[in-house]
C-alpha positions, 0 to 999 in steps of 0.5 A: 499499499505504501508504494501506491501512496508514494506513486500518487505523491510523486505524481501530484508533485510532478503535476504541481511542478508542471503547473508552476513551470507553466505559470512562471515560465515567462519569468524564468525565461526572462531571468535566463535571457538577462543572465546570458545577455549580461555575461555575453555583453560583459565578455563583448565589452572586454573584447572591444576594450582589449581590441581598442587598447591593443590598436592604440598601443600599436598606433602609439608605438609607431609614433614613438618610433618616428620620434626616436628616429628623429622624424619630428614632423611625422611624429608630431602629426602622428601624435596629434592625430592619435590624441583626437580619438585615443583612450584617455590615458593614451591621449594624455601620453600622445599629447605629452609626446607631441609637446616634447617633440615641439620643444626638441624642435625649438617651439617652446611656446607651442610645447607649453600649450600642448603641455597644458592641454595634456594636463586637462586630459588626465584626472590623476593629480600626479600626472596633471601636476607633471604636465603643468611643471613641464609647461612652465619649464618650456616657457619660463622665460616668457612668464612673469612672477604673477603668471607662475604664481597662478600656475604653480601656487596650487602645485606648491600646496601640502601633499602635492608630488611636485610642491618643492619643484613648484616652490623652487621655480617660484623662488628662482623667478622671484630672484630673477625679477629682483623680488629678493624678499620673496626669493629669500622666503621660498629658499629658506623654506626649501632649505629647512624642509626635512622632506625636501629632496637633498638636491633642492635643499643644497640649491636653496642653501647656495641661493641663500648664500648669494642673496646674503643675510636679511637686512637688519632693521635700522635702530632709531636715531634718537633715544626714546622720549622716557630716556630723554626725560630721565636724563634731563631730570638727572642733569637738573638735579645735579645743577640744583646741588651745585 
């Protein structure tokens, strides 16, 4: 008898399962389609990204080879064309290389502009600040101290990777422009900064030696009024005793 009951139970379970499948079949199929589609889409995306990165690397390397071969015009054109549609990281590198080629060719102003453009194509503060530093170095002679302040003051803040380089460039420009106080203040900061590179501290010390000591405030030519009054009173008393 137990076998009969078991068979009946199994039949009922199969019927119930079939009914549930029929009822929820559209939902089950939809979930399966979403899962399969998601996996397929993810794999397709990875394939496309990898293909694009490989193509970008190949194009970038060809431009670098032209630059290393001394074909400046060809390299500049290749980097400029590549940077237009390259992935963000490669666009930054291509623009930096284009700027370097311009600088090697003696076009410092154009190089500085390209370095500044490169700084806008990357989010990482380290690479952004590097591009700005290179832009300043490429056009140092054409920039005033105020121009350098506008570009380098943010880079000289705490925690910035090139803060000591920025401060040293500002100090050098201040010294060149005759702003001795500003130069002395910046070089003093560099010479005392324990976390500054050894080379920067040594250069700061040499610059301070050239600048000489800070001028000492002149002493008053006349004595304080209280001292004058005391002296006059003493002289008066001496005369009275006489």
